[in-house]
N, C-alpha and C positions, 0 to 999 in steps of 0.2 A: 231116779229121775225126779227127786224131790226139788221143788222150787224151779221147775224147768218148763220152758216153752218149747213146743214141738210144732214145726211147720211141715206139712206134707202136701204134695200136689197130686191130683188125679184128673184124668181126662174124661169128659162126658161124651157119650156117643149119640145122644139125641138132644135136640133143643127142648126147652121147657120154660113155661112162664113162672113157675113156682117150683121150689125143691124142698126136700127134707133129707136130713143126714142121718145115717144109721151108724151106731157105735157098738162095739162088741167087747164083752168081758168073758166070753165063753170058756176060755181055758184057764182062767185065773182061780185061785183058791181063796181069794179075798175080794171084798168090794173095791171098786175103783171110782174115784171122784174126778170128774172133769170140771175144774173150777171156773173156767172161762173157755168159750169156744167162739171162733169167728170163721166166716167164709169170705173169700175175696177172689178177684181175678189175678192170676199170676202176671208178673212183669213180662211183657212181650209174648203172652200166651205160651210161656215156656215151662216145661216140666222140670222138676228137680231143682228149682231156684228157691232162695230164701227171701225173695222180695215180691211185693204185691203192687198192683196198680193203684195209684192215688185215687181216693174217693170211691173205691169199689167195696170196701170192707163193710160187712154186716155182722152184728152180733147174733149168734145162734142161741135160741131159747128152747127150753124144755118144760114140759108139764104145765102148759098155760102161761108161760112167761118167765120162768125162772132162768137165771143165767148160769147155773151149775146144775149138775145131775150126778147122783151117785148110782152106779151100776152094780147091782148085786153080783156075787160070784156066779159064773155060769149063766149070764144073762145078757140081754141086749137092751139098748135104749134108742129111741127115735126122737129126733128133734121136732119141735113145732114146725108147721109149714112156714116157709120163708119166702117172701116176694123177692126173688132173686132170679131174674131171667138169664138163661144160658143158651148158648147156640151149639149146634153140633160140632164137636171136635174142640170145644173150649176147654182149657186147662184151669182148674180151680185150686185154690190154696185153702186148706183147712188147718187152722192154727188152734192148738189146745194148750192151756196152762194147767199143769199138775202141781198144785201147792205142796201136797204130801207125797207126790210121786206114785210110782207103781210098786206095790210090795209083793214080796214072794218071788219064788223062782219061776212060777208058771205065768208067763206074760202072754196076753193075746196079741199076736202080731203076724206079719207076713214078711219073712226074710227074703223072699224072692220077688220083691216088688219091681225090681229093675228100675227103681225111681229113687233118687236121693231125697231124703228128708233131713231136716235141719233142727238141731237142738241147741239151746243156750239157757243159761241161768236167768232167773227172774221172770216176771210177767211181761212179756213182750208181744202179747196177742194182737195189739193194735198197731204195732210198729210197721212201717213201710218196709224196712229191711232189718232182719235179725242181726244183732251185733253182740260184741262182747268177746273177751279173751277165752271164754268157754265154748264159743261157737264151733260146732262140728257137724259133719254130715254122716249119714249112714244110709245104705241102700236097704231100707226096712220101712214098713208101714206099721203103725201101732194104733190100736183102738178103732180106727175107722173101718167100717165094713160095706159101706155103699152110699149112693146118692139116689134118691127117688125123685122123679120128675113128673109134673103134670103135663102130659103131652096130648096132642090132638088124637081123636080116635083113629085118624087115617095114618098115624105113625106106624112104621114097620120096624121090627127089631128081631134079633136072634140072640139067644142065650146059649152059651157053650159051657158044658161041664167037662172036666177032664183032668189030665195029669200035668206035670211040669211043662211039657211042650205047649199045651193049651194055655197055660198060664204065662207063657212068654220066654221060656228057656231058650237062650241063644239070641234073643232080641238085644238091641243096643240100649244101654242105660240112658234113661231120660228122653228116649225118642218115641215111646208109645208106638212101636212098630211090631206089636205082637201079631 
């Protein structure tokens, strides 16, 4: 995935006034550099799309303002807090540019995402629509491991841990009907 832009979509379950993104390199045997990362609202609040809503893109920063981060092998990274209000059920687009790619055979990812992700050559992090003859989709998430939100103390939520059924096995691709 050298010189590749990856766009992934995820659904948030609670509204928040501010968010932080979590990235993982837990299963890799080598460090991983995220050269540029952005978050935006997806076009029409739709999962699994390669396009974002105009004027919603925000650059994600790390370690007090850096636009890139290198995650050591078997480690995690958390972005700086981002003033990016989200509402319950909103679908976010997280776009990452990997200048040098992901090396080694052990890649941190989630092949059962049941959500299409999009890859294309070049740095297209800020593009409204990913383009190019290399554009392809895969039902796989890479590097992202979560979104944290600052929510009111009155917010109620439930976390579920489990197997592939809990993860959404049998749900419809790009429908978030887990």
